[in-house]
Every structure is written in structure tokens, then in C-alpha cells.
C-alpha positions in Angstrom: 73.4 89.9 79.7 75.7 92.9 79.6 75.8 95.0 82.7 73.8 98.3 82.7 75.9 101.5 82.7 75.3 104.0 85.5 73.9 107.4 84.6 77.2 109.1 85.2 78.8 107.1 82.4 76.3 107.3 79.6 75.5 111.0 80.2 79.1 111.9 79.3 79.1 109.9 76.0 79.4 111.9 72.7 76.3 111.9 70.5 76.2 109.7 67.4 78.0 110.9 64.3 75.0 110.1 62.1 72.8 113.2 61.4 69.2 113.0 62.4 68.1 113.3 58.8 69.9 110.1 57.8 68.2 108.3 60.7 64.8 109.5 59.6 65.6 108.6 56.0 66.8 105.1 56.8 64.5 102.3 55.7 62.2 101.3 58.6 61.8 97.7 59.6 59.3 98.5 62.3 56.1 96.5 62.6 53.2 96.8 64.9 54.9 94.2 67.2 58.5 95.6 66.7 58.9 99.4 67.4 61.7 101.4 65.7 65.2 100.6 67.1 66.5 104.1 67.2 68.1 103.6 70.5 70.2 100.7 69.1 71.3 102.8 66.1 72.3 105.8 68.3 74.1 103.7 70.9 77.8 104.6 71.1 80.4 102.1 72.5 83.5 104.2 72.1 84.7 106.6 74.7 83.6 104.5 77.7 85.5 105.1 80.9 88.3 102.7 82.0 87.1 99.6 83.9 86.9 100.0 87.6 87.3 96.4 88.6 90.4 94.3 89.4 93.1 94.3 92.0 94.8 97.5 90.8 91.5 99.4 90.7 90.6 98.2 94.2 93.9 99.3 95.6 93.4 102.7 93.9 90.0 103.1 95.5 91.4 102.2 99.0 94.4 104.4 98.7 93.1 107.3 100.7 91.6 105.1 103.4 94.8 103.1 103.9 97.4 104.4 106.4 100.9 105.3 105.1 102.7 103.5 107.9 102.3 100.3 109.9 100.9 100.2 113.4 101.9 98.5 116.6 100.4 96.1 119.1 100.0 97.1 122.8 98.4 95.9 126.0 95.8 98.0 127.8 97.0 98.7 131.3 94.1 100.8 132.6 92.8 104.4 132.7 94.0 107.5 134.5 93.7 111.2 134.2 95.8 114.0 132.7 95.7 117.3 134.6 96.2 120.5 132.5 98.0 123.7 133.7 94.6 125.4 134.1 93.0 122.5 136.0 91.5 120.7 133.1 91.0 117.0 133.6 91.3 114.5 130.7 90.5 110.9 131.0 93.1 108.8 129.2 94.1 105.2 128.6 97.6 103.8 129.1 98.8 101.3 126.4 102.1 99.5 126.9 104.3 98.1 124.1 106.1 94.8 124.9 108.9 93.8 122.5 107.0 94.8 119.4 108.9 93.6 116.3 108.3 93.4 112.6 108.0 89.7 111.5 107.0 89.7 107.8 106.3 92.0 104.9 103.6 91.3 102.3 103.9 92.7 98.8 101.5 93.3 96.0 103.4 91.2 93.5 103.1 88.1 95.8 100.1 88.7 98.0 98.0 91.3 96.2 98.5 94.1 98.7 101.1 95.7 100.9 101.1 94.9 104.6 103.5 94.6 107.6 103.1 91.7 110.1 104.0 92.7 113.7 104.5 90.6 116.8 104.3 91.4 120.4 105.6 89.8 123.6 107.3 86.4 123.8 106.0 82.8 124.1 107.7 79.8 125.4 108.9 77.5 122.7 107.1 74.5 124.3 103.8 76.3 123.8 104.3 77.0 120.1 103.6 74.5 117.3 106.5 73.2 115.2 105.4 75.0 112.0 105.3 78.4 113.8 108.7 77.7 115.5 110.2 77.2 112.0 108.5 80.4 110.8 110.0 82.5 113.6 113.3 80.7 113.3 113.6 81.8 109.6 113.0 85.4 110.6 115.5 85.4 113.5 112.8 86.5 115.9 111.7 84.8 119.2 108.2 83.3 119.2 105.7 86.0 119.7 102.6 85.9 121.9 100.5 87.9 119.4 100.7 88.5 115.7 98.8 91.1 113.7 98.8 92.5 110.2 98.7 96.2 109.3 98.0 97.2 105.7 100.0 100.1 104.3 99.4 102.3 101.2 102.4 101.4 99.1 105.8 99.8 99.2 107.3 102.8 101.1 105.4 101.7 104.2 107.2 98.3 104.5 109.8 97.9 107.3 112.9 95.8 107.8 112.4 92.5 109.4 113.3 92.2 113.1 113.4 95.8 114.0 111.6 96.9 117.3 109.0 99.6 117.2 109.1 101.9 120.2 106.5 104.3 121.5 108.2 107.2 119.7 106.8 105.6 116.5 103.9 108.0 117.3 104.1 111.7 118.0 102.3 113.7 120.7 99.2 115.3 119.2 98.6 113.0 116.3 95.4 111.1 115.9 95.3 107.3 116.0 92.7 104.5 115.6 92.6 101.9 118.3 91.1 98.5 117.7 90.4 95.9 120.4 87.8 93.4 121.6 85.1 94.6 124.0 84.3 93.0 127.3 82.3 89.8 127.0 79.0 90.0 128.9 77.9 86.4 128.3 74.4 85.4 127.3 72.0 88.4 127.6 68.4 89.1 127.1 66.8 91.5 124.6 66.4 94.3 127.2 70.1 94.3 128.2 71.5 93.5 124.8 69.4 95.8 122.5 67.8 98.1 125.0 64.2 96.8 124.5 61.7 98.5 126.9 60.0 95.2 127.9 56.3 94.4 128.1 53.6 95.6 130.4 54.0 95.2 134.1 50.3 94.3 134.6 47.0 94.2 132.7 47.1 90.5 132.0 50.8 90.1 131.5 51.9 86.9 133.2 55.6 86.1 133.6 56.5 87.8 130.3 57.8 91.1 131.5 61.3 90.9 130.0 60.6 88.6 127.0 61.2 90.1 123.5 57.8 88.9 122.2 57.1 87.6 118.7 60.1 87.2 116.5 58.9 85.3 113.4 56.4 87.2 111.2 54.4 85.3 108.7 53.9 88.1 106.1 56.2 89.6 103.5 59.3 87.5 104.2 57.5 84.3 104.9 57.1 82.3 108.1 60.7 82.6 109.3 63.0 84.7 111.4 64.8 87.2 109.1 68.6 87.4 109.4 69.9 90.1 111.7 66.8 90.0 114.0 67.5 91.5 117.4 67.1 88.6 119.8 68.7 87.4 123.0 72.2 86.0 122.6 75.9 86.5 123.5 76.7 90.1 124.2 80.1 91.8 123.9 83.5 90.3 122.9 83.3 92.1 119.5 85.9 94.1 117.6 85.5 97.8 118.4 87.4 100.6 116.7 87.7 103.9 118.4 88.8 106.5 115.8 90.7 109.8 116.0 92.1 109.5 119.6 94.8 112.1 120.3 98.1 110.9 121.6 98.9 112.6 124.9 102.2 111.1 125.8 104.9 108.6 124.6 107.7 107.3 126.8 110.3 104.9 125.6 111.7 104.1 129.0 108.3 103.0 130.3 107.2 101.7 126.9 103.8 103.3 127.0 101.6 105.3 124.7 98.9 107.4 126.4 95.8 108.3 124.4 92.9 110.4 125.3 89.5 108.8 126.0 88.6 105.2 126.5 89.5 102.0 124.7 87.2 99.0 124.5 88.1 95.8 126.5 89.2 94.9 130.0 92.7 95.4 131.4 95.3 93.2 129.7 93.5 93.0 126.4 95.6 93.4 123.2 95.0 96.5 121.1 96.1 97.6 117.7 97.3 101.2 117.3 97.7 102.8 113.8 97.5 106.2 112.3 94.0 107.5 111.9 92.4 106.9 108.4 90.1 109.9 108.6 92.8 112.3 109.5 95.9 113.5 107.5 99.0 111.3 108.1 101.9 112.5 110.3 104.2 115.1 108.7 106.6 113.7 106.1 109.7 114.9 108.1 108.5 113.0 111.1 108.0 109.8 109.1 111.5 110.1 107.7 112.8 110.7 111.2 111.3 107.5 112.5 112.8 105.6 109.6 116.2 107.0 110.3 115.9 106.1 114.0 115.1 102.5 113.0 118.2 102.4 110.8 120.3 103.9 113.6 119.0 101.5 116.3 119.2 98.4 114.1 121.9 98.9 111.5 122.4 95.1 111.0 118.8 94.1 110.5 119.3 92.9 107.0 122.5 90.9 107.8 120.8 89.4 110.9 117.8 88.3 108.8 120.1 86.7 106.1 122.1 84.9 108.8 118.8 83.6 110.4 117.7 82.3 107.0 120.9 80.4 106.4 120.8 79.0 109.9 117.2 77.9 109.4 118.1 76.0 106.2 120.9 74.3 108.0 118.7 73.2 110.9 116.0 72.2 108.5 118.4 69.9 106.7 119.6 68.5 110.0 116.0 67.7 111.0 115.4 66.0 107.7 118.6 63.9 108.2 117.7 63.3 111.9 120.9 64.9 113.1 119.2 67.4 115.3 119.9 65.3 118.4 123.7 65.5 117.8 123.5 69.3 117.3 121.7 69.6 120.6 124.3 67.5 122.4 127.1 69.5 121.0 125.4 72.8 121.7 125.1 75.9 119.5 128.5 77.5 119.0 128.0 81.3 118.8 130.0 83.3 116.2 132.7 85.7 117.2 130.4 88.7 117.0 127.8 87.0 119.2 130.5 86.0 121.7 131.7 89.6 122.0 128.1 90.8 122.4 127.5 88.3 125.2 130.7 89.4 127.0 129.6 93.0 126.8 126.2 92.2 128.2 127.8 90.2 131.1 130.3 93.0 131.8 127.5 95.6 131.9 125.4 93.5 134.2 128.3 93.0 136.6 129.0 96.7 136.7 125.4 97.4 137.5 125.4 94.9 140.3 128.6 96.3 141.7 127.2 99.8 141.7 124.1 98.6 143.5 126.2 97.0 146.3 128.2 100.1 146.9 127.1 102.0 150.0 125.3 105.2 149.4 127.0 108.5 150.5 124.8 111.1 151.9 
């Protein structure tokens, strides 16, 4: 059966090209049991709107509700207050970024949509499965503690692999959406979980003061409990999104982003921060500035990724040929650029230690 057109579609259709006189003059085949089929004669199939189904149409519908840029992962450190110049007091939440790097890009041609996969923190290699170790090895990124995916509007929102996102990815004053899991409260009754008022305290009530009462009606829907019925069960530990939180402070040295208001979850929970979907995106010049900063801080991101892929294929072939033990015994020989970088790091650390050991002059 063909789908029915909504009213907004058939109201805009042009009237039939046949004049009304010709319709009335046409031979009638109506019988007492079959009324005239004038509606079938006057039905117009040309001029219908374009189909609104399919992947392309879905992306077009979600265009305005999809952020332009990717987000970051952070850890909730706690709450504090911001004091204004006139004595105003604002409750705020401190979110800390820990080695947040881009790991993977998803494209519409291959995956059906655009997205950026971001990782946070580091995990010991012994606690990571072999497939995931190979996944991070091919990207040239250390194993991450957390991985998350952020959808972006189009190809312009994709980022180079391996770059680190700092707190200055956001600007002070912009609005962000923060997603996290709320605190788990365990198994809770109906009064605590849903705010039920409970039953009578007296007048014949015996040991049923906090029970929810009947939950399975036997009319209308049948003798069963309908889906979604408010009943006792596990409370909390659900994904909560707090929208349109203003950014009060960003600090690259401390690695923190301070937002106004509260964020769901206990201290130490992982949160996702992204540009607000119900507010205009950051200014275009600020977005371009952040991209230029990434290129300035990580100019060799593409070369590093290509070198990591080549090294991954070599190690993969060595594992297939069972030569990985020999490579481990010989050790990994760094390239000349890596050796120079290691020497610079050692020299800088020795200079810092020497400076700390020098006596202070007052």
C-alpha cells in the first residue's frame, strides 16, 4: 500500500489540467455499489516534493543540530566559586583535560557521517587488548584510557590525527554542552526514585506505607505491566546532558576548563565537552585561529602518522613471521630525528635540575 501524503504536500499540488465540464461529460461507470471515482481522475502525481528519506536527507535535517567542531574529554575535579568584582558569587565546575588527542576521523563516504574520535589519558600496555594495541600503534598514539566520538557537521570539522587539544580549544564566554553519567544511587524504592507520596500512615494500612501499590491494571492494555511503568529499580548512573553552560575560564598550564553551574556525576567522572547545539557556534575567526594553533603546535602530524603506519605494517609482518622476539632483543633503534629530540629533552631536564639545586639569593 502506498504511503499517505501529509497535508502540507497535497495542498500545494496544482489542480488537474482537465476542465470540470469534461469530467462531468465523461461516461460514468458508477453503480449503486461503486460510487464515481472523481478523486482518482483528479489525482495528480507530478510536482511532488523531493523524497525526504535516505542518508543524505538525514544529514541535511541534522545539519543545524550538529556542532561545527569536535569536542574534548575531561575529568570532573570538583566545584568551586567565582567571585565577581561587585561581590557576585557564581558556582562553577572545574574540568581537567589530560593528554586529549585525536585518534581517528570518520567520513561520510566510508562511515555515512563525519565524526572525530578523541582519546584521553593513558593506559598501561599490559591492560590493553592486542587488537586495541594494534589500533593505537597504527595511529602513533599511546593507548588511551577513554575514547569518545564527536559528530561534526561536515568535512571541515575533521582534525589531523595525533594532535593534542588544549583548553584554549574553547573561548571564555561561549556556551558548551557537557555530558556525563550521574551518580549511581543503587536500588531505590518508588518514593525516592520517582517522588511518590506513599500510602496512608494509618486507617487500616499495615506495613505498606512506602510501597508503590498496584502496578498491573487489567483493563485497556490487558493484564500486564505496561512498558515504562514507574516502579522501584536502580536509580542514577544515567547519561545526563547539561546544555548551554558558559565557559568562565580556560588555562593551558593547569589544563582546566571552568564552566558555570553543576555537572552530573561524582568527582573523577569522565565528561564530554562540545559546542552547544542550541546556540550559535563560536565566531569563524576563532575557529580559524584554533586550527592555525594546531598546525603551529604540531606541524609534523601528517608525517608522524605516515611513519607510524609504516612501522605498524613492519611490526605486523614481524608478528606474522614470529620474529617479534628478535626485534625485542635487539631493541628499537630510533631515527636520527628521534635521537636528537631525546637529547634535547635530556639536556632540558638536566638544566632544570641544575637550576633547582642552585641556592636561592635573597
